[in-house]
C-alpha positions in Angstrom: 15.0 8.7 9.2 12.3 7.0 7.0 14.2 4.6 4.7 11.3 2.4 3.7 7.6 3.1 3.3 5.2 0.4 2.7 1.8 1.0 0.7 -1.1 -1.4 0.1 -2.0 -1.4 -3.7 -5.5 -2.2 -4.2 -6.2 0.1 -7.1 -8.9 2.1 -5.2 -9.0 5.9 -5.1 -8.0 5.9 -1.4 -5.2 3.6 -2.0 -3.9 5.9 -4.7 -4.3 8.8 -2.3 -2.4 6.7 0.3 0.3 6.2 -2.4 0.5 10.0 -3.3 0.9 10.8 0.5 3.9 8.2 0.6 5.6 9.8 -2.2 5.4 13.2 -0.6 6.9 11.7 2.6 9.4 9.6 0.5 10.7 12.7 -1.3 11.8 14.3 1.9 13.7 11.3 3.1 14.6 9.8 -0.3 12.9 6.6 0.9 12.0 3.5 -1.1 8.4 2.6 -1.5 7.3 -0.9 -1.1 4.1 -1.8 -2.8 2.3 -4.9 -1.7 -0.7 -6.5 -3.4 -2.2 -8.8 -0.8 -4.6 -11.7 -2.1 -6.2 -14.3 0.1 -5.5 -16.8 -2.5 -3.9 -16.4 -5.8 -6.0 -17.0 -8.8 -5.0 -16.1 -12.5 -7.4 -13.2 -12.6 -6.4 -11.6 -9.5 -2.7 -12.0 -10.3 -3.2 -10.2 -13.7 -5.3 -7.5 -12.1 -2.9 -7.0 -9.4 0.1 -6.8 -11.7 -1.5 -4.0 -13.5 -2.2 -2.2 -10.5 1.4 -2.6 -9.2 2.7 -1.7 -12.7 0.7 1.5 -12.5 1.9 2.5 -9.1 5.5 1.8 -9.9 5.1 4.2 -12.9 3.9 6.9 -10.6 6.7 6.3 -8.0 9.5 6.0 -10.4 8.0 9.1 -12.3 8.5 10.9 -9.1 12.2 9.9 -9.0 11.9 7.4 -6.2 12.9 3.6 -5.8 10.0 1.3 -6.0 9.8 -2.4 -5.0 6.8 -4.7 -5.1 5.4 -8.0 -3.8 2.4 -10.1 -4.2 1.6 -11.5 -0.7 -0.8 -14.4 -0.3 -2.7 -13.2 2.8 -5.3 -10.8 4.1 -4.3 -7.1 3.7 -3.7 -6.5 7.6 -1.4 -9.5 8.2 0.3 -9.1 4.9 1.1 -5.5 5.7 2.4 -6.2 9.1 4.4 -9.3 7.9 6.1 -7.5 5.1 6.8 -4.5 7.2 8.7 -6.6 9.9 10.5 -8.7 7.2 11.6 -5.7 5.2 12.4 -3.4 8.0 9.8 -0.9 7.0 9.7 2.4 8.9 6.4 3.6 7.9 3.2 2.0 6.6 0.8 4.4 4.7 -2.6 3.0 4.3 -6.1 4.1 3.0 -9.0 4.0 5.4 -11.1 2.2 3.0 -10.5 0.7 -0.5 -12.1 -1.4 -3.0 -10.1 -2.6 -6.1 -11.6 -3.4 -9.4 -12.2 -7.1 -8.3 -14.3 -6.0 -5.3 -11.6 -6.7 -2.7 -11.9 -4.3 0.2 -9.4 -3.0 2.7 -12.0 -2.9 5.4 -11.7 -0.8 8.6 -10.8 -4.0 10.5 -7.7 -4.6 8.4 -6.6 -0.9 9.1 -7.2 -1.5 12.9 -5.1 -4.7 12.7 -2.3 -2.9 11.0 -2.5 -0.1 13.5 -2.5 -2.5 16.5 0.0 -5.0 15.3 2.5 -3.0 13.3 6.0 -2.6 14.8 6.5 0.7 13.0 4.5 3.9 12.6 1.3 3.8 10.5 -0.2 6.8 8.7 -3.9 6.4 7.7 -5.2 8.3 4.9 -9.0 8.9 4.9 -10.9 9.0 1.6 -11.1 12.6 0.4 -14.2 13.8 -1.3 -13.7 15.8 -4.5 -14.1 19.6 -3.8 -16.3 20.1 -6.9 
């Protein structure tokens, strides 16, 4: 049973692809999706941009008829995902393999590697998909 699914919300196309994959899984199990927006340090510009991303993701998830919770986390993406997953008893982390938000923050491969190596739950890595046309 997959009750809680965590996604990292950075606003990049691959992050949104990961969200869509999380929604597909959540619909099967009626799971709650937890969106996190990690920031190494909080500054007003990053918080505003992060809030816009999270609100967009919330609309997508709720539009699919699912529950959505969100958190700002003052940490790097890898450690943030692992800590939140542990604290919130997450069953699955769905993460994009490479992401870059509007404020030039990158979910680099080493962050994904960190999550895969350190998470106490399963991790689904979504690779960036190229457009068909």
